[in-house]
N, C-alpha and C positions, 0 to 999 in steps of 0.2 A: 978468398973472401971468406971471412969470419963470419961466426952468427951476427956479433955486433952490427956491422958495418949491412950486414942485410933487413939487420930489425930498421934501421937509421934510414935508409933507403925504402923499404915498407911505410914505417912511420910517416913520411916525408907526403909518401904520394893515396894515403889514407885521410892529411889533414888536409889535401889537396884537393880531392873526389867525393867525401862524405863531408857532408854538412854537419855539421854542430861536432866535431871531433878538435877544431882547432884550440888547442887550450886547455885541452881534458888528456890526465892520462892515459898513456897509453901500455898494456903491458900484457906477457907473452900468453894471459890463461882469458885474453879476451876473445867475444867474435864481433867480427865485423856487422853481422847480422842479428845478432840478439842482444850487443854491449851497446850498438850506435844505430843502431837503425837502419844499415845501408840496403839501398836495394842491390838486386840481384844486376842491375846494368852498371852502381856505383864498385863491387864488388871486381867482374869483370875487366874495368878500366882498371881497378887498382894492383890485379893481378895482370895483368896487359904492362901493363906500365913498370912495372917494377921486378919487369921476368925481365924486359926489352932493355933499363938500366944496367940490369947485372951479367947480361947479355945469355941468357939461360932461357932452357924452354924444358916446361913441364907436362907429361898427357895430359888430359881435359880428366881424364879416369881418377888421373889420383887425385888432380885438386878438388873433382867432387866429394872425394871420402875424408875434407880439411870442414874440423868443425869449428877451430879454434887458430890465434897467431901461430903459439907453437906449432902448430904440427905445419903449418903451411910455412912457416920459417926452416922447419926439418927436410921439408923438402926442398926447398932452393937450397939451402945449406947442403944437403945429398947431389942435386946437378949441377951445383958451381965446382965440385971437386974431382 
């Protein structure tokens, strides 16, 4: 699975679970919380759904260190390889 595929799945889940994201440009430097106002439950839902769709698992300790979408994709990409 490549980076583009991971980003597509992640964006789809962000649009589905974070209010106000639909129709907004999402890029790797964005933060789900700071830029889109996602609360912790929305972030957990986006991450959980994305991991299930990609059939990967990233430890929570690593996820808690993520500050933007690029870092999240990096973790997902590493887990998928």
